[in-house]
C-alpha positions in Angstrom: 58.5 91.1 148.6 58.1 87.3 147.9 61.2 85.4 149.1 63.1 83.2 146.8 64.1 79.7 148.0 67.4 78.0 147.0 68.5 74.4 148.0 72.3 73.7 148.5 73.3 70.2 148.4 76.9 69.5 150.0 78.3 66.0 149.4 80.9 64.2 151.4 83.4 64.6 148.5 83.1 68.3 148.7 83.3 68.6 152.4 85.8 65.8 153.2 89.7 66.3 153.5 92.0 63.5 154.6 89.1 61.6 156.2 87.7 64.6 158.1 85.1 67.3 157.7 86.9 70.3 155.9 85.6 73.1 158.4 87.5 75.7 156.6 85.6 75.0 153.3 82.4 74.4 155.4 83.0 78.0 157.0 83.2 79.5 153.5 79.9 77.9 152.4 78.2 79.2 155.5 79.5 82.7 154.9 78.0 82.5 151.4 74.7 81.2 152.7 74.5 84.3 155.1 75.0 86.6 152.0 72.2 84.8 150.3 70.0 85.3 153.3 70.8 89.1 153.2 69.5 89.1 149.6 66.1 87.9 150.8 66.7 84.2 149.9 65.7 81.3 152.0 68.2 78.7 152.0 68.1 75.0 152.8 71.0 72.9 153.0 71.0 69.2 152.2 74.3 67.8 153.8 76.0 64.6 153.7 78.9 63.9 155.9 77.3 62.0 159.0 79.3 58.8 158.4 82.5 60.8 157.6 82.1 62.7 160.8 81.3 59.5 162.8 84.3 57.7 161.5 86.6 60.7 162.3 85.2 60.7 165.8 85.9 57.1 166.1 89.3 57.3 164.4 88.2 54.7 161.8 90.0 54.7 158.3 87.7 52.1 156.6 83.9 52.2 156.2 82.5 49.0 157.8 80.1 46.8 155.7 77.7 45.8 158.4 74.6 47.9 158.5 74.3 48.1 162.2 77.9 49.6 162.4 77.1 52.2 159.7 74.0 53.1 161.6 75.9 53.6 164.7 78.6 55.6 163.1 75.9 57.9 161.4 74.3 58.4 164.9 77.5 59.6 166.3 78.5 61.7 163.2 75.1 63.4 162.9 75.3 65.2 166.1 79.2 65.9 165.5 78.2 67.4 162.1 75.3 69.5 163.4 77.8 70.9 166.1 80.0 72.1 163.3 77.2 73.8 161.4 75.8 75.5 164.7 79.3 76.6 165.4 79.8 78.5 162.2 76.2 79.8 161.9 76.5 81.1 165.4 79.2 83.5 164.3 76.6 85.3 162.2 73.8 84.9 164.9 72.1 82.5 162.7 70.2 79.4 163.8 70.0 76.1 162.0 67.9 73.3 162.5 68.2 69.6 161.7 65.6 67.7 159.6 66.2 63.8 159.1 64.2 62.4 156.2 63.5 58.9 154.7 61.9 58.0 151.5 58.7 57.2 153.4 58.4 60.9 154.4 57.8 61.5 150.7 55.7 58.6 150.2 53.0 59.1 152.5 50.9 62.2 151.8 50.4 63.4 155.5 53.9 63.0 156.4 54.9 64.9 153.1 52.7 67.8 154.0 53.9 67.9 157.7 57.5 67.9 156.5 56.6 70.8 154.1 55.0 72.7 156.9 58.1 72.2 159.1 60.3 73.7 156.4 58.1 76.7 156.0 58.0 77.4 159.8 61.7 77.2 160.0 61.9 79.8 157.1 59.3 81.9 158.7 61.6 82.1 161.9 64.8 82.8 159.9 66.3 79.5 160.6 68.3 77.4 158.1 67.2 73.9 157.8 69.9 71.1 157.4 68.6 68.0 155.9 70.2 64.6 155.7 68.9 61.2 155.2 67.9 59.4 158.4 70.9 56.8 158.0 70.7 55.9 161.7 67.2 54.0 161.1 67.1 53.3 157.4 68.7 50.5 155.7 67.6 51.7 152.2 69.1 55.1 152.5 72.4 53.6 153.3 72.4 51.3 150.5 71.3 54.3 148.3 74.6 56.0 149.5 74.0 59.7 148.3 71.9 62.7 148.8 71.4 63.9 145.2 68.1 62.6 144.7 67.0 63.6 148.0 68.0 67.2 147.4 65.9 67.4 144.1 63.0 66.0 146.1 63.3 68.4 149.1 63.7 71.3 146.4 60.4 70.1 144.9 58.7 69.8 148.3 59.6 73.4 149.3 58.9 74.9 145.8 62.5 75.9 145.4 63.6 78.2 142.7 67.0 76.7 142.4 68.9 73.8 143.4 72.8 74.0 143.6 74.7 70.7 143.5 78.2 71.3 144.9 80.6 68.8 143.6 84.5 68.2 143.5 84.6 69.0 139.9 83.6 72.0 137.9 80.6 70.4 136.3 79.8 67.7 133.7 82.6 66.9 131.4 81.7 65.1 128.2 85.2 63.9 127.8 86.5 67.1 126.0 85.1 70.0 128.0 82.7 71.1 130.7 79.2 71.2 129.3 77.7 74.5 130.2 74.0 73.7 129.6 72.0 70.5 129.4 68.4 70.7 128.1 67.5 67.2 128.5 69.6 64.2 129.8 70.2 61.5 127.3 72.2 58.3 126.7 75.3 60.4 125.3 75.6 62.1 128.8 75.5 58.8 130.7 78.1 57.2 128.4 80.5 60.1 129.1 80.1 59.5 132.9 83.3 58.0 134.4 82.8 56.6 137.9 85.6 57.2 140.3 86.1 55.2 143.5 86.1 57.2 146.7 86.6 55.7 150.3 83.9 57.8 152.0 81.2 58.5 149.3 79.1 56.4 146.9 77.5 59.1 144.8 79.1 60.6 141.5 78.4 62.6 138.5 75.7 60.0 137.4 73.6 60.6 140.6 74.1 64.3 140.2 73.0 64.3 136.5 69.9 62.2 137.4 68.9 64.5 140.3 69.5 67.7 138.1 67.3 66.3 135.2 64.6 65.3 138.0 64.6 68.9 139.5 64.5 70.4 136.0 61.4 68.3 135.4 60.0 69.7 138.6 60.4 73.2 137.2 63.6 74.0 139.2 66.8 75.5 137.8 69.6 73.2 138.8 73.5 73.9 138.5 76.3 71.4 139.1 79.1 73.3 140.3 82.7 73.1 142.1 82.1 73.6 145.8 85.4 75.2 146.1 85.0 77.9 143.7 85.3 81.4 145.3 81.8 82.8 146.2 80.2 80.3 143.9 76.7 80.4 145.5 76.5 84.3 145.2 77.8 84.1 141.6 75.1 81.5 140.5 71.9 82.4 142.9 72.5 86.2 142.8 74.7 87.0 139.7 73.1 84.4 137.5 76.8 83.5 136.2 76.2 80.9 133.3 80.0 80.6 132.6 80.7 78.3 135.6 79.2 74.8 136.3 76.6 72.7 134.2 73.1 74.4 134.1 69.6 72.6 133.8 66.9 75.0 132.9 63.5 74.2 134.2 61.1 72.3 132.1 57.5 73.4 132.8 55.8 73.3 136.2 53.8 70.5 138.0 51.2 71.1 140.5 51.8 70.3 144.2 49.8 67.0 144.3 50.9 65.8 140.9 54.5 66.6 141.8 54.0 64.3 144.9 52.3 61.4 142.8 55.0 61.5 140.1 58.2 61.8 142.1 57.4 60.9 145.8 54.7 58.2 145.7 56.4 54.7 145.2 54.5 52.7 142.6 53.3 49.2 143.8 52.5 47.7 140.5 51.7 48.3 136.8 48.7 48.7 134.6 49.3 47.8 130.9 47.0 49.7 128.6 45.9 49.1 124.8 46.7 51.8 122.2 43.2 53.4 122.5 43.8 54.1 126.1 47.3 55.3 125.4 46.0 57.9 123.0 43.2 58.9 125.4 45.5 59.4 128.2 48.6 61.1 126.5 46.6 63.3 123.8 43.3 63.9 125.2 44.1 64.3 129.0 41.5 61.4 129.7 41.1 59.2 132.7 41.9 55.5 132.8 39.0 53.3 132.3 38.7 49.5 132.8 38.0 48.9 129.2 41.4 50.0 128.1 43.4 47.8 130.5 45.2 44.8 129.0 47.0 43.4 132.0 47.4 44.2 135.8 50.7 43.5 137.5 51.7 43.6 141.2 49.7 43.7 144.4 48.2 47.0 145.3 45.3 48.6 147.1 43.1 51.6 146.5 45.0 55.0 146.6 48.3 53.2 145.8 50.5 54.5 143.0 51.0 52.5 140.0 52.9 52.7 136.8 50.6 53.0 133.4 52.5 51.2 130.7 51.9 50.9 127.0 51.7 47.7 125.1 55.4 48.4 124.1 56.5 48.4 127.7 57.0 52.2 127.7 56.0 54.0 130.8 53.4 56.5 130.0 53.0 57.9 133.6 51.9 57.0 137.0 48.7 57.6 139.1 46.6 56.8 142.1 44.3 53.8 141.6 40.5 53.6 142.7 40.6 49.8 143.0 42.7 46.9 144.6 44.7 44.9 142.2 42.7 41.8 143.0 39.5 43.4 142.0 40.9 44.9 138.9 42.4 41.5 137.7 39.0 39.9 137.9 37.1 42.8 136.1 39.4 43.8 133.3 37.3 45.2 130.5 34.2 45.6 132.8 32.2 48.7 133.2 33.1 49.9 136.8 31.4 52.5 139.1 34.5 54.9 138.9 37.6 55.5 136.8 40.6 53.1 137.4 42.7 56.4 137.7 41.1 59.7 137.5 43.0 62.3 135.2 43.5 64.6 138.2 45.5 61.8 139.9 47.5 60.8 136.8 50.7 62.3 135.7 51.7 61.6 132.2 55.5 61.1 131.7 56.8 63.2 128.8 60.4 63.1 129.7 63.2 60.6 130.0 63.7 59.5 133.8 66.9 57.5 134.0 66.8 57.1 137.7 63.3 55.4 137.6 63.3 51.7 137.0 61.3 50.0 134.3 58.3 48.0 135.7 58.7 44.3 136.0 
């Protein structure tokens, strides 16, 4: 029987109580994960909490602003956090393994595949992967401040069936009630989000909505749920209870390489195309040729990812280029030996992606 895979994201707001890791809650989550494992489900945890654990260890009440101090606190806290996970999984004779990732691990294809192989090897050994951003060495990750997007990318990386985003609220509230299902994220949802300050966390409902929409685009069912609801993981992953949390149903399925191109590979520039090229790309599944290019922006080299943008400045998709930017700028409209972007290396964007910035 083929095993199912589920990613459980636990944020600092869920696992923190009075400035410390809430071990009682974490013990409950571990117990539920063990129940999922008994149902033939592979579970991956994406866990925040390193900085909270480090601050608790050092008896700090205020988050420092200096990057080097944050990195040092994360280093101390990461070992403490894993000690807590190990202690509770050991009660069930289960082993967990730590995986620290940065966005570069998704950006580079070889590292992306190596990470995937590590996850699958751990699953084969019956080990629970515990994932966190590598805050101790990465400035960008600490600036980003939450693991919601990371959990969606990890879910895509391991071809998970479901992503469960544990929150400190029941789900997305539109101002009147909890919305049980979101088909597609739109501006109305974003306007309803109310940011609330928290001394230990920088995430919030906005990042969860964006991550859930991203995961749904990757073909992964996603649910935003209250982490303290009794037996919430089994109610969703096993019983498929639709009466709790906010549910995002999967939208289609993207192949492994195109998934990497669309959501992991960082674009280095933009190619603006004319209306004829836009129609060929979006309606006829064509490749991008030089004759359809109007302008090239940014500095990139062969095999880098770039945005493909319409004359109206709408992102049509992104793909891997076959030429350097300098060469393309000098040869716009000329017949070239290869396609600028082959259709097999081009992903057309047919959804709203609020987490992705518009190109310059």
